[in-house]
Structure formats: C-alpha cells, structure tokens
All heavy atoms as a GROMACS GRO file, in nm:
protein
  632
    1GLY      N    1  23.366   5.482  16.473
    1GLY     CA    2  23.330   5.395  16.581
    1GLY      C    3  23.362   5.251  16.551
    1GLY      O    4  23.417   5.215  16.447
    2TYR      N    5  23.324   5.168  16.642
    2TYR     CA    6  23.350   5.025  16.629
    2TYR      C    7  23.233   4.949  16.566
    2TYR      O    8  23.242   4.829  16.549
    2TYR     CB    9  23.381   4.964  16.766
    2TYR     CG   10  23.518   5.002  16.815
    2TYR    CD1   11  23.536   5.108  16.902
    2TYR    CD2   12  23.630   4.934  16.769
    2TYR    CE1   13  23.662   5.142  16.946
    2TYR    CE2   14  23.756   4.969  16.812
    2TYR     CZ   15  23.772   5.073  16.901
    2TYR     OH   16  23.896   5.109  16.943
    3PHE      N   17  23.124   5.020  16.533
    3PHE     CA   18  23.009   4.954  16.473
    3PHE      C   19  22.970   5.024  16.343
    3PHE      O   20  22.977   5.145  16.331
    3PHE     CB   21  22.889   4.957  16.570
    3PHE     CG   22  22.907   4.868  16.689
    3PHE    CD1   23  22.968   4.916  16.804
    3PHE    CD2   24  22.863   4.738  16.687
    3PHE    CE1   25  22.986   4.834  16.914
    3PHE    CE2   26  22.880   4.655  16.796
    3PHE     CZ   27  22.942   4.704  16.911
    4SER      N   28  22.924   4.943  16.248
    4SER     CA   29  22.875   4.997  16.121
    4SER      C   30  22.739   5.062  16.145
    4SER      O   31  22.678   5.043  16.251
    4SER     CB   32  22.859   4.884  16.019
    4SER     OG   33  22.747   4.804  16.051
    5PRO      N   34  22.687   5.135  16.046
    5PRO     CA   35  22.553   5.193  16.062
    5PRO      C   36  22.445   5.086  16.088
    5PRO      O   37  22.343   5.114  16.149
    5PRO     CB   38  22.528   5.264  15.930
    5PRO     CG   39  22.665   5.297  15.879
    5PRO     CD   40  22.752   5.182  15.924
    6GLU      N   41  22.469   4.962  16.042
    6GLU     CA   42  22.374   4.852  16.064
    6GLU      C   43  22.390   4.788  16.201
    6GLU      O   44  22.313   4.701  16.238
    6GLU     CB   45  22.391   4.744  15.956
    6GLU     CG   46  22.361   4.790  15.816
    6GLU     CD   47  22.478   4.866  15.752
    6GLU    OE1   48  22.591   4.857  15.802
    6GLU    OE2   49  22.453   4.936  15.654
    7GLY      N   50  22.494   4.826  16.276
    7GLY     CA   51  22.517   4.768  16.407
    7GLY      C   52  22.612   4.650  16.406
    7GLY      O   53  22.622   4.577  16.504
    8VAL      N   54  22.683   4.628  16.297
    8VAL     CA   55  22.779   4.519  16.288
    8VAL      C   56  22.912   4.566  16.346
    8VAL      O   57  22.962   4.672  16.309
    8VAL     CB   58  22.799   4.476  16.141
    8VAL    CG1   59  22.908   4.371  16.128
    8VAL    CG2   60  22.668   4.423  16.084
    9PRO      N   61  22.971   4.489  16.439
    9PRO     CA   62  23.100   4.532  16.495
    9PRO      C   63  23.212   4.516  16.393
    9PRO      O   64  23.224   4.411  16.330
    9PRO     CB   65  23.120   4.439  16.614
    9PRO     CG   66  23.047   4.314  16.576
    9PRO     CD   67  22.928   4.362  16.495
   10TYR      N   68  23.290   4.620  16.374
   10TYR     CA   69  23.407   4.609  16.288
   10TYR      C   70  23.515   4.530  16.360
   10TYR      O   71  23.522   4.530  16.483
   10TYR     CB   72  23.464   4.747  16.254
   10TYR     CG   73  23.375   4.835  16.170
   10TYR    CD1   74  23.357   4.968  16.203
   10TYR    CD2   75  23.310   4.785  16.059
   10TYR    CE1   76  23.277   5.050  16.126
   10TYR    CE2   77  23.228   4.867  15.982
   10TYR     CZ   78  23.214   4.999  16.016
   10TYR     OH   79  23.134   5.080  15.939
   11HIS      N   80  23.600   4.465  16.284
   11HIS     CA   81  23.714   4.395  16.345
   11HIS      C   82  23.804   4.496  16.414
   11HIS      O   83  23.858   4.472  16.521
   11HIS     CB   84  23.791   4.317  16.239
   11HIS     CG   85  23.913   4.251  16.293
   11HIS    ND1   86  23.908   4.143  16.377
   11HIS    CD2   87  24.043   4.281  16.278
   11HIS    CE1   88  24.029   4.108  16.410
   11HIS    NE2   89  24.114   4.190  16.352
   12SER      N   90  23.823   4.609  16.351
   12SER     CA   91  23.902   4.717  16.411
   12SER      C   92  23.864   4.847  16.343
   12SER      O   93  23.806   4.847  16.235
   12SER     CB   94  24.052   4.693  16.394
   12SER     OG   95  24.089   4.701  16.259
   13VAL      N   96  23.897   4.957  16.406
   13VAL     CA   97  23.877   5.086  16.343
   13VAL      C   98  23.982   5.097  16.233
   13VAL      O   99  24.098   5.063  16.254
   13VAL     CB  100  23.890   5.199  16.446
   13VAL    CG1  101  23.880   5.334  16.379
   13VAL    CG2  102  23.784   5.184  16.553
   14GLU      N  103  23.940   5.142  16.117
   14GLU     CA  104  24.027   5.140  15.999
   14GLU      C  105  24.165   5.200  16.023
   14GLU      O  106  24.265   5.149  15.977
   14GLU     CB  107  23.958   5.212  15.885
   14GLU     CG  108  24.024   5.190  15.752
   14GLU     CD  109  23.936   5.239  15.640
   14GLU    OE1  110  23.937   5.360  15.613
   14GLU    OE2  111  23.866   5.156  15.581
   15SER      N  112  24.174   5.308  16.093
   15SER     CA  113  24.303   5.374  16.114
   15SER      C  114  24.379   5.321  16.235
   15SER      O  115  24.490   5.365  16.262
   15SER     CB  116  24.283   5.525  16.128
   15SER     OG  117  24.200   5.550  16.240
   16LEU      N  118  24.321   5.226  16.308
   16LEU     CA  119  24.382   5.178  16.430
   16LEU      C  120  24.478   5.062  16.406
   16LEU      O  121  24.587   5.060  16.461
   16LEU     CB  122  24.273   5.136  16.529
   16LEU     CG  123  24.318   5.084  16.664
   16LEU    CD1  124  24.389   5.195  16.742
   16LEU    CD2  125  24.197   5.035  16.744
   17ILE      N  126  24.439   4.966  16.325
   17ILE     CA  127  24.519   4.845  16.311
   17ILE      C  128  24.501   4.787  16.171
   17ILE      O  129  24.395   4.803  16.111
   17ILE     CB  130  24.479   4.742  16.419
   17ILE    CG1  131  24.579   4.628  16.426
   17ILE    CG2  132  24.341   4.691  16.397
   17ILE    CD1  133  24.558   4.540  16.549
   18VAL      N  134  24.602   4.723  16.121
   18VAL     CA  135  24.592   4.658  15.991
   18VAL      C  136  24.632   4.512  16.010
   18VAL      O  137  24.749   4.478  16.018
   18VAL     CB  138  24.684   4.726  15.887
   18VAL    CG1  139  24.677   4.653  15.754
   18VAL    CG2  140  24.646   4.871  15.869
   19GLU      N  141  24.536   4.427  16.024
   19GLU     CA  142  24.556   4.282  16.034
   19GLU      C  143  24.422   4.213  16.021
   19GLU      O  144  24.319   4.278  16.022
   19GLU     CB  145  24.627   4.243  16.164
   19GLU     CG  146  24.555   4.274  16.290
   19GLU     CD  147  24.477   4.157  16.346
   19GLU    OE1  148  24.504   4.041  16.312
   19GLU    OE2  149  24.387   4.181  16.424
   20ALA      N  150  24.421   4.083  16.008
   20ALA     CA  151  24.300   4.004  15.982
   20ALA      C  152  24.228   4.069  15.863
   20ALA      O  153  24.292   4.090  15.761
   20ALA     CB  154  24.214   3.991  16.106
   21PRO      N  155  24.098   4.102  15.872
   21PRO     CA  156  24.040   4.178  15.761
   21PRO      C  157  24.107   4.315  15.765
   21PRO      O  158  24.090   4.390  15.860
   21PRO     CB  159  23.893   4.189  15.796
   21PRO     CG  160  23.868   4.089  15.900
   21PRO     CD  161  23.998   4.069  15.971
   22ASP      N  162  24.189   4.344  15.668
   22ASP     CA  163  24.278   4.459  15.682
   22ASP      C  164  24.222   4.591  15.630
   22ASP      O  165  24.295   4.684  15.609
   22ASP     CB  166  24.413   4.431  15.619
   22ASP     CG  167  24.405   4.403  15.471
   22ASP    OD1  168  24.294   4.410  15.415
   22ASP    OD2  169  24.508   4.376  15.411
   23HIS      N  170  24.092   4.599  15.613
   23HIS     CA  171  24.034   4.727  15.570
   23HIS      C  172  23.954   4.794  15.680
   23HIS      O  173  23.897   4.899  15.659
   23HIS     CB  174  23.946   4.707  15.445
   23HIS     CG  175  24.023   4.655  15.329
   23HIS    ND1  176  24.118   4.729  15.265
   23HIS    CD2  177  24.023   4.533  15.270
   23HIS    CE1  178  24.172   4.657  15.168
   23HIS    NE2  179  24.116   4.538  15.170
   24GLY      N  180  23.947   4.733  15.797
   24GLY     CA  181  23.877   4.794  15.910
   24GLY      C  182  23.728   4.779  15.905
   24GLY      O  183  23.668   4.733  15.999
   25HIS      N  184  23.667   4.815  15.794
   25HIS     CA  185  23.521   4.810  15.786
   25HIS      C  186  23.475   4.671  15.743
   25HIS      O  187  23.395   4.655  15.652
   25HIS     CB  188  23.468   4.917  15.692
   25HIS     CG  189  23.494   5.055  15.742
   25HIS    ND1  190  23.467   5.094  15.871
   25HIS    CD2  191  23.548   5.164  15.683
   25HIS    CE1  192  23.501   5.219  15.887
   25HIS    NE2  193  23.550   5.264  15.775
   26GLU      N  194  23.526   4.571  15.809
   26GLU     CA  195  23.486   4.432  15.792
   26GLU      C  196  23.475   4.373  15.931
   26GLU      O  197  23.520   4.431  16.029
   26GLU     CB  198  23.591   4.356  15.710
   26GLU     CG  199  23.606   4.410  15.569
   26GLU     CD  200  23.709   4.334  15.488
   26GLU    OE1  201  23.738   4.219  15.522
   26GLU    OE2  202  23.760   4.392  15.393
   27THR      N  203  23.419   4.254  15.939
   27THR     CA  204  23.405   4.194  16.070
   27THR      C  205  23.457   4.052  16.069
   27THR      O  206  23.489   3.996  15.964
   27THR     CB  207  23.258   4.197  16.118
   27THR    OG1  208  23.256   4.168  16.259
   27THR    CG2  209  23.170   4.099  16.044
   28THR      N  210  23.468   3.996  16.187
   28THR     CA  211  23.511   3.857  16.203
   28THR      C  212  23.421   3.793  16.309
   28THR      O  213  23.353   3.863  16.384
   28THR     CB  214  23.657   3.848  16.253
   28THR    OG1  215  23.665   3.913  16.380
   28THR    CG2  216  23.753   3.911  16.155
   29SER      N  217  23.426   3.661  16.316
   29SER     CA  218  23.351   3.595  16.422
   29SER      C  219  23.409   3.633  16.558
   29SER      O  220  23.337   3.637  16.658
   29SER     CB  221  23.353   3.443  16.402
   29SER     OG  222  23.486   3.395  16.405
   30GLU      N  223  23.538   3.663  16.563
   30GLU     CA  224  23.600   3.706  16.689
   30GLU      C  225  23.536   3.835  16.739
   30GLU      O  226  23.514   3.851  16.859
   30GLU     CB  227  23.750   3.730  16.669
   30GLU     CG  228  23.827   3.606  16.635
   30GLU     CD  229  23.964   3.640  16.578
   30GLU    OE1  230  23.971   3.724  16.487
   30GLU    OE2  231  24.061   3.581  16.627
   31ALA      N  232  23.511   3.929  16.648
   31ALA     CA  233  23.450   4.056  16.688
   31ALA      C  234  23.311   4.031  16.747
   31ALA      O  235  23.275   4.088  16.850
   31ALA     CB  236  23.442   4.151  16.569
   32TYR      N  237  23.234   3.945  16.682
   32TYR     CA  238  23.101   3.913  16.733
   32TYR      C  239  23.111   3.838  16.866
   32TYR      O  240  23.034   3.865  16.960
   32TYR     CB  241  23.021   3.830  16.632
   32TYR     CG  242  22.931   3.915  16.546
   32TYR    CD1  243  22.968   3.953  16.418
   32TYR    CD2  244  22.808   3.958  16.593
   32TYR    CE1  245  22.885   4.030  16.339
   32TYR    CE2  246  22.724   4.036  16.515
   32TYR     CZ  247  22.763   4.072  16.388
   32TYR     OH  248  22.679   4.150  16.312
   33SER      N  249  23.202   3.743  16.876
   33SER     CA  250  23.217   3.667  17.000
   33SER      C  251  23.251   3.758  17.117
   33SER      O  252  23.196   3.744  17.227
   33SER     CB  253  23.326   3.561  16.985
   33SER     OG  254  23.290   3.467  16.890
   34TYR      N  255  23.343   3.850  17.093
   34TYR     CA  256  23.383   3.941  17.200
   34TYR      C  257  23.266   4.032  17.239
   34TYR      O  258  23.241   4.054  17.358
   34TYR     CB  259  23.504   4.024  17.156
   34TYR     CG  260  23.560   4.111  17.265
   34TYR    CD1  261  23.616   4.055  17.379
   34TYR    CD2  262  23.554   4.249  17.255
   34TYR    CE1  263  23.667   4.134  17.481
   34TYR    CE2  264  23.604   4.330  17.356
   34TYR     CZ  265  23.661   4.272  17.468
   34TYR     OH  266  23.710   4.352  17.568
   35TRP      N  267  23.195   4.083  17.140
   35TRP     CA  268  23.078   4.168  17.168
   35TRP      C  269  22.976   4.091  17.252
   35TRP      O  270  22.924   4.142  17.352
   35TRP     CB  271  23.019   4.217  17.037
   35TRP     CG  272  22.899   4.305  17.049
   35TRP    CD1  273  22.865   4.386  17.153
   35TRP    CD2  274  22.796   4.320  16.953
   35TRP    NE1  275  22.748   4.452  17.127
   35TRP    CE2  276  22.703   4.414  17.003
   35TRP    CE3  277  22.773   4.267  16.827
   35TRP    CZ2  278  22.590   4.453  16.934
   35TRP    CZ3  279  22.661   4.306  16.758
   35TRP    CH2  280  22.570   4.398  16.811
   36MET      N  281  22.946   3.966  17.212
   36MET     CA  282  22.848   3.888  17.287
   36MET      C  283  22.896   3.859  17.429
   36MET      O  284  22.818   3.861  17.523
   36MET     CB  285  22.815   3.760  17.212
   36MET     CG  286  22.729   3.784  17.093
   36MET     SD  287  22.674   3.627  17.026
   36MET     CE  288  22.615   3.680  16.869
   37TRP      N  289  23.025   3.831  17.444
   37TRP     CA  290  23.080   3.807  17.577
   37TRP      C  291  23.063   3.931  17.664
   37TRP      O  292  23.021   3.921  17.779
   37TRP     CB  293  23.227   3.768  17.566
   37TRP     CG  294  23.292   3.751  17.700
   37TRP    CD1  295  23.281   3.644  17.784
   37TRP    CD2  296  23.375   3.847  17.765
   37TRP    NE1  297  23.353   3.668  17.899
   37TRP    CE2  298  23.412   3.792  17.889
   37TRP    CE3  299  23.422   3.973  17.731
   37TRP    CZ2  300  23.494   3.859  17.979
   37TRP    CZ3  301  23.503   4.040  17.820
   37TRP    CH2  302  23.538   3.983  17.942
   38LEU      N  303  23.096   4.049  17.609
   38LEU     CA  304  23.080   4.173  17.685
   38LEU      C  305  22.934   4.192  17.728
   38LEU      O  306  22.907   4.229  17.844
   38LEU     CB  307  23.124   4.294  17.602
   38LEU     CG  308  23.274   4.310  17.581
   38LEU    CD1  309  23.299   4.424  17.484
   38LEU    CD2  310  23.344   4.335  17.712
   39GLU      N  311  22.841   4.166  17.637
   39GLU     CA  312  22.699   4.185  17.670
   39GLU      C  313  22.652   4.079  17.770
   39GLU      O  314  22.566   4.108  17.853
   39GLU     CB  315  22.614   4.182  17.543
   39GLU     CG  316  22.648   4.290  17.441
   39GLU     CD  317  22.637   4.433  17.491
   39GLU    OE1  318  22.616   4.459  17.610
   39GLU    OE2  319  22.652   4.523  17.406
   40ALA      N  320  22.708   3.958  17.764
   40ALA     CA  321  22.670   3.855  17.861
   40ALA      C  322  22.719   3.893  18.002
   40ALA      O  323  22.646   3.875  18.100
   40ALA     CB  324  22.728   3.720  17.819
   41VAL      N  325  22.839   3.946  18.012
   41VAL     CA  326  22.890   3.992  18.141
   41VAL      C  327  22.804   4.107  18.193
   41VAL      O  328  22.765   4.109  18.310
   41VAL     CB  329  23.038   4.034  18.131
   41VAL    CG1  330  23.085   4.102  18.258
   41VAL    CG2  331  23.125   3.913  18.100
   42TYR      N  332  22.771   4.200  18.104
   42TYR     CA  333  22.683   4.311  18.141
   42TYR      C  334  22.549   4.258  18.193
   42TYR      O  335  22.499   4.302  18.296
   42TYR     CB  336  22.662   4.403  18.021
   42TYR     CG  337  22.568   4.518  18.048
   42TYR    CD1  338  22.614   4.633  18.111
   42TYR    CD2  339  22.434   4.510  18.011
   42TYR    CE1  340  22.527   4.738  18.138
   42TYR    CE2  341  22.348   4.615  18.038
   42TYR     CZ  342  22.394   4.728  18.101
   42TYR     OH  343  22.308   4.833  18.127
   43GLY      N  344  22.492   4.162  18.123
   43GLY     CA  345  22.365   4.104  18.164
   43GLY      C  346  22.375   4.035  18.299
   43GLY      O  347  22.285   4.047  18.383
   44LYS      N  348  22.483   3.963  18.320
   44LYS     CA  349  22.504   3.894  18.448
   44LYS      C  350  22.510   3.993  18.564
   44LYS      O  351  22.456   3.969  18.671
   44LYS     CB  352  22.633   3.812  18.439
   44LYS     CG  353  22.676   3.746  18.566
   44LYS     CD  354  22.610   3.614  18.582
   44LYS     CE  355  22.674   3.541  18.700
   44LYS     NZ  356  22.591   3.439  18.752
   45LEU      N  357  22.578   4.106  18.539
   45LEU     CA  358  22.595   4.204  18.646
   45LEU      C  359  22.472   4.291  18.669
   45LEU      O  360  22.443   4.329  18.782
   45LEU     CB  361  22.715   4.295  18.615
   45LEU     CG  362  22.852   4.226  18.613
   45LEU    CD1  363  22.959   4.322  18.566
   45LEU    CD2  364  22.885   4.169  18.750
   46THR      N  365  22.400   4.322  18.563
   46THR     CA  366  22.288   4.416  18.575
   46THR      C  367  22.151   4.350  18.567
   46THR      O  368  22.050   4.416  18.595
   46THR     CB  369  22.295   4.521  18.464
   46THR    OG1  370  22.273   4.456  18.338
   46THR    CG2  371  22.427   4.595  18.464
   47LYS      N  372  22.148   4.226  18.522
   47LYS     CA  373  22.022   4.153  18.497
   47LYS      C  374  21.945   4.213  18.379
   47LYS      O  375  21.828   4.184  18.361
   47LYS     CB  376  21.931   4.147  18.621
   47LYS     CG  377  21.998   4.093  18.743
   47LYS     CD  378  22.044   3.950  18.726
   47LYS     CE  379  22.100   3.896  18.856
   47LYS     NZ  380  22.227   3.827  18.839
   48ASP      N  381  22.010   4.296  18.300
   48ASP     CA  382  21.951   4.353  18.179
   48ASP      C  383  22.008   4.277  18.060
   48ASP      O  384  22.123   4.299  18.020
   48ASP     CB  385  21.984   4.502  18.168
   48ASP     CG  386  21.928   4.566  18.042
   48ASP    OD1  387  21.855   4.498  17.966
   48ASP    OD2  388  21.956   4.685  18.020
   49TRP      N  389  21.931   4.187  18.005
   49TRP     CA  390  21.978   4.099  17.897
   49TRP      C  391  21.945   4.153  17.758
   49TRP      O  392  21.976   4.092  17.659
   49TRP     CB  393  21.918   3.960  17.915
   49TRP     CG  394  21.964   3.897  18.043
   49TRP    CD1  395  21.893   3.890  18.159
   49TRP    CD2  396  22.090   3.837  18.068
   49TRP    NE1  397  21.968   3.828  18.256
   49TRP    CE2  398  22.090   3.793  18.203
   49TRP    CE3  399  22.204   3.814  17.991
   49TRP    CZ2  400  22.198   3.730  18.261
   49TRP    CZ3  401  22.313   3.750  18.049
   49TRP    CH2  402  22.309   3.709  18.182
   50ARG      N  403  21.883   4.270  17.751
   50ARG     CA  404  21.847   4.327  17.620
   50ARG      C  405  21.968   4.351  17.529
   50ARG      O  406  21.961   4.321  17.409
   50ARG     CB  407  21.766   4.455  17.638
   50ARG     CG  408  21.626   4.428  17.693
   50ARG     CD  409  21.554   4.555  17.725
   50ARG     NE  410  21.628   4.621  17.834
   50ARG     CZ  411  21.596   4.735  17.887
   50ARG    NH1  412  21.493   4.803  17.841
   50ARG    NH2  413  21.666   4.786  17.987
   51PRO      N  414  22.081   4.403  17.579
   51PRO     CA  415  22.196   4.421  17.490
   51PRO      C  416  22.248   4.289  17.431
   51PRO      O  417  22.287   4.283  17.315
   51PRO     CB  418  22.301   4.487  17.579
   51PRO     CG  419  22.220   4.560  17.682
   51PRO     CD  420  22.103   4.467  17.709
   52LEU      N  421  22.245   4.181  17.509
   52LEU     CA  422  22.286   4.051  17.457
   52LEU      C  423  22.188   4.003  17.351
   52LEU      O  424  22.230   3.950  17.247
   52LEU     CB  425  22.298   3.948  17.569
   52LEU     CG  426  22.337   3.807  17.525
   52LEU    CD1  427  22.473   3.807  17.454
   52LEU    CD2  428  22.338   3.711  17.643
   53ALA      N  429  22.060   4.023  17.374
   53ALA     CA  430  21.960   3.984  17.275
   53ALA      C  431  21.982   4.061  17.144
   53ALA      O  432  21.969   4.005  17.035
   53ALA     CB  433  21.819   4.008  17.328
   54GLN      N  434  22.017   4.189  17.154
   54GLN     CA  435  22.042   4.269  17.034
   54GLN      C  436  22.167   4.222  16.962
   54GLN      O  437  22.169   4.214  16.839
   54GLN     CB  438  22.055   4.418  17.071
   54GLN     CG  439  22.075   4.507  16.952
   54GLN     CD  440  21.964   4.494  16.848
   54GLN    OE1  441  21.846   4.484  16.882
   54GLN    NE2  442  22.000   4.491  16.722
   55ALA      N  443  22.273   4.187  17.036
   55ALA     CA  444  22.396   4.136  16.974
   55ALA      C  445  22.366   4.005  16.901
   55ALA      O  446  22.414   3.983  16.788
   55ALA     CB  447  22.504   4.116  17.079
   56TRP      N  448  22.287   3.919  16.964
   56TRP     CA  449  22.252   3.791  16.902
   56TRP      C  450  22.167   3.813  16.776
   56TRP      O  451  22.187   3.749  16.674
   56TRP     CB  452  22.178   3.702  17.000
   56TRP     CG  453  22.156   3.566  16.944
   56TRP    CD1  454  22.041   3.516  16.895
   56TRP    CD2  455  22.254   3.464  16.926
   56TRP    NE1  456  22.059   3.389  16.848
   56TRP    CE2  457  22.190   3.354  16.866
   56TRP    CE3  458  22.389   3.454  16.956
   56TRP    CZ2  459  22.257   3.237  16.834
   56TRP    CZ3  460  22.456   3.337  16.924
   56TRP    CH2  461  22.390   3.230  16.865
   57LYS      N  462  22.074   3.906  16.783
   57LYS     CA  463  21.989   3.939  16.668
   57LYS      C  464  22.075   3.988  16.551
   57LYS      O  465  22.053   3.951  16.435
   57LYS     CB  466  21.887   4.045  16.708
   57LYS     CG  467  21.786   4.078  16.603
   57LYS     CD  468  21.684   4.177  16.658
   57LYS     CE  469  21.584   4.216  16.552
   57LYS     NZ  470  21.486   4.313  16.600
   58SER      N  471  22.175   4.070  16.580
   58SER     CA  472  22.267   4.118  16.477
   58SER      C  473  22.346   4.003  16.415
   58SER      O  474  22.362   3.995  16.293
   58SER     CB  475  22.363   4.222  16.535
   58SER     OG  476  22.456   4.264  16.439
   59ALA      N  477  22.393   3.911  16.499
   59ALA     CA  478  22.468   3.795  16.448
   59ALA      C  479  22.380   3.709  16.358
   59ALA      O  480  22.424   3.665  16.251
   59ALA     CB  481  22.521   3.711  16.564
   60GLU      N  482  22.256   3.688  16.399
   60GLU     CA  483  22.165   3.609  16.316
   60GLU      C  484  22.140   3.677  16.181
   60GLU      O  485  22.129   3.610  16.079
   60GLU     CB  486  22.032   3.588  16.387
   60GLU     CG  487  22.040   3.487  16.498
   60GLU     CD  488  21.907   3.465  16.568
   60GLU    OE1  489  21.831   3.563  16.587
   60GLU    OE2  490  21.880   3.350  16.604
   61ALA      N  491  22.135   3.809  16.181
   61ALA     CA  492  22.107   3.882  16.057
   61ALA      C  493  22.228   3.891  15.965
   61ALA      O  494  22.212   3.889  15.843
   61ALA     CB  495  22.059   4.023  16.091
   62TYR      N  496  22.349   3.899  16.021
   62TYR     CA  497  22.465   3.931  15.938
   62TYR      C  498  22.573   3.824  15.927
   62TYR      O  499  22.651   3.828  15.832
   62TYR     CB  500  22.529   4.061  15.986
   62TYR     CG  501  22.438   4.179  15.966
   62TYR    CD1  502  22.372   4.238  16.072
   62TYR    CD2  503  22.416   4.230  15.839
   62TYR    CE1  504  22.287   4.345  16.053
   62TYR    CE2  505  22.331   4.337  15.818
   62TYR     CZ  506  22.267   4.393  15.924
   62TYR     OH  507  22.182   4.499  15.904
   63ILE      N  508  22.584   3.730  16.022
   63ILE     CA  509  22.695   3.633  16.008
   63ILE      C  510  22.654   3.487  16.016
   63ILE      O  511  22.734   3.401  15.983
   63ILE     CB  512  22.810   3.660  16.108
   63ILE    CG1  513  22.767   3.634  16.251
   63ILE    CG2  514  22.869   3.796  16.090
   63ILE    CD1  515  22.884   3.627  16.348
   64ILE      N  516  22.535   3.457  16.061
   64ILE     CA  517  22.492   3.317  16.066
   64ILE      C  518  22.417   3.287  15.937
   64ILE      O  519  22.313   3.347  15.910
   64ILE     CB  520  22.403   3.290  16.189
   64ILE    CG1  521  22.483   3.317  16.317
   64ILE    CG2  522  22.351   3.146  16.186
   64ILE    CD1  523  22.403   3.306  16.444
   65PRO      N  524  22.471   3.198  15.855
   65PRO     CA  525  22.407   3.171  15.725
   65PRO      C  526  22.268   3.109  15.741
   65PRO      O  527  22.244   3.031  15.832
   65PRO     CB  528  22.500   3.070  15.659
   65PRO     CG  529  22.626   3.073  15.736
   65PRO     CD  530  22.592   3.120  15.873
   66THR      N  531  22.180   3.146  15.651
   66THR     CA  532  22.048   3.086  15.648
   66THR      C  533  22.054   2.954  15.573
   66THR      O  534  22.156   2.921  15.511
   66THR     CB  535  21.947   3.178  15.577
   66THR    OG1  536  21.987   3.189  15.440
   66THR    CG2  537  21.941   3.315  15.641
   67LYS      N  538  21.947   2.880  15.575
   67LYS     CA  539  21.940   2.754  15.500
   67LYS      C  540  21.965   2.777  15.351
   67LYS      O  541  22.031   2.699  15.285
   67LYS     CB  542  21.801   2.692  15.520
   67LYS     CG  543  21.801   2.551  15.561
   67LYS     CD  544  21.658   2.504  15.580
   67LYS     CE  545  21.661   2.373  15.652
   67LYS     NZ  546  21.530   2.318  15.673
   68ASP      N  547  21.912   2.888  15.299
   68ASP     CA  548  21.930   2.920  15.158
   68ASP      C  549  22.076   2.948  15.123
   68ASP      O  550  22.119   2.925  15.010
   68ASP     CB  551  21.846   3.041  15.119
   68ASP     CG  552  21.697   3.012  15.128
   68ASP    OD1  553  21.658   2.893  15.121
   68ASP    OD2  554  21.620   3.108  15.143
   69ASP      N  555  22.152   2.999  15.219
   69ASP     CA  556  22.292   3.032  15.196
   69ASP      C  557  22.385   2.911  15.205
   69ASP      O  558  22.501   2.920  15.169
   69ASP     CB  559  22.340   3.139  15.294
   69ASP     CG  560  22.274   3.272  15.269
   69ASP    OD1  561  22.240   3.302  15.152
   69ASP    OD2  562  22.256   3.348  15.366
   70GLN      N  563  22.338   2.801  15.258
   70GLN     CA  564  22.418   2.680  15.268
   70GLN      C  565  22.332   2.556  15.238
   70GLN      O  566  22.304   2.476  15.326
   70GLN     CB  567  22.486   2.670  15.404
   70GLN     CG  568  22.395   2.690  15.522
   70GLN     CD  569  22.472   2.686  15.653
   70GLN    OE1  570  22.591   2.661  15.658
   70GLN    NE2  571  22.402   2.708  15.761
   71PRO      N  572  22.292   2.542  15.113
   71PRO     CA  573  22.197   2.437  15.076
   71PRO      C  574  22.248   2.294  15.097
   71PRO      O  575  22.167   2.203  15.107
   71PRO     CB  576  22.170   2.465  14.928
   71PRO     CG  577  22.287   2.543  14.882
   71PRO     CD  578  22.334   2.622  14.999
   72THR      N  579  22.377   2.273  15.105
   72THR     CA  580  22.428   2.136  15.122
   72THR      C  581  22.449   2.100  15.269
   72THR      O  582  22.496   1.990  15.299
   72THR     CB  583  22.560   2.118  15.046
   72THR    OG1  584  22.656   2.210  15.099
   72THR    CG2  585  22.541   2.140  14.898
   73ALA      N  586  22.417   2.189  15.362
   73ALA     CA  587  22.440   2.163  15.503
   73ALA      C  588  22.361   2.042  15.553
   73ALA      O  589  22.402   1.977  15.648
   73ALA     CB  590  22.406   2.286  15.587
   74GLY      N  591  22.251   2.009  15.491
   74GLY     CA  592  22.169   1.896  15.532
   74GLY      C  593  22.234   1.761  15.508
   74GLY      O  594  22.188   1.659  15.558
   75SER      N  595  22.344   1.757  15.435
   75SER     CA  596  22.410   1.630  15.405
   75SER      C  597  22.510   1.589  15.512
   75SER      O  598  22.569   1.482  15.503
   75SER     CB  599  22.478   1.635  15.268
   75SER     OG  600  22.577   1.737  15.267
   76TYR      N  601  22.529   1.670  15.616
   76TYR     CA  602  22.621   1.634  15.725
   76TYR      C  603  22.552   1.539  15.821
   76TYR      O  604  22.434   1.552  15.850
   76TYR     CB  605  22.665   1.758  15.802
   76TYR     CG  606  22.762   1.844  15.728
   76TYR    CD1  607  22.720   1.961  15.665
   76TYR    CD2  608  22.896   1.810  15.721
   76TYR    CE1  609  22.810   2.042  15.597
   76TYR    CE2  610  22.987   1.888  15.651
   76TYR     CZ  611  22.943   2.003  15.591
   76TYR     OH  612  23.031   2.083  15.524
   77ASN      N  613  22.628   1.444  15.873
   77ASN     CA  614  22.579   1.356  15.979
   77ASN      C  615  22.618   1.418  16.113
   77ASN      O  616  22.736   1.432  16.142
   77ASN     CB  617  22.641   1.217  15.967
   77ASN     CG  618  22.596   1.146  15.843
   77ASN    OD1  619  22.483   1.166  15.800
   77ASN    ND2  620  22.681   1.066  15.784
   78TYR      N  621  22.521   1.455  16.192
   78TYR     CA  622  22.551   1.522  16.319
   78TYR      C  623  22.586   1.425  16.425
   78TYR      O  624  22.540   1.344  16.474
   78TYR     CB  625  22.434   1.611  16.361
   78TYR     CG  626  22.412   1.723  16.265
   78TYR    CD1  627  22.309   1.718  16.171
   78TYR    CD2  628  22.494   1.835  16.265
   78TYR    CE1  629  22.289   1.821  16.081
   78TYR    CE2  630  22.474   1.939  16.176
   78TYR     CZ  631  22.371   1.931  16.085
   78TYR     OH  632  22.352   2.033  15.998
   0.00000   0.00000   0.00000
C-alpha cells in the first residue's frame, strides 16, 4: 500500500517508481502535502474533517521536528 503500518505515506510503492527517496518505504514532505490536500478537499466536500485531522496528527508525529530535535531554532529572527 501507500502507507506504512504507522500511517506514514510512502513517497511511492517500492516496485512502482525509483526516484526521490529511491527505496519506496520512505516519505517526503510532498507525500504529506498531497495527502493533506486530498483530505482537505474531502473535508470541504463532505464536511467530515476527521481524515484531515488524522493526516495532520501523523505529520506532527513523524515529520515536524520537536523543539528537542532542533535546539538552535530559537536563534532565528522571525
């Protein structure tokens, strides 16, 4: 499938394409962005926003770094 057992979207199915992360069982921000876009369209059409909330929860857990993972981020001037 297109998702890992943890619910992380793969960049591609391993046997389908070889590019970007070329092992298939990896992800990219593009994969997450596309997934979130699909769920946002679904939510707009159905008024059921739970799938988008789940996609966002997965992104927070697996691709958005925590403060501990980027300790020098506080030195940027926003």
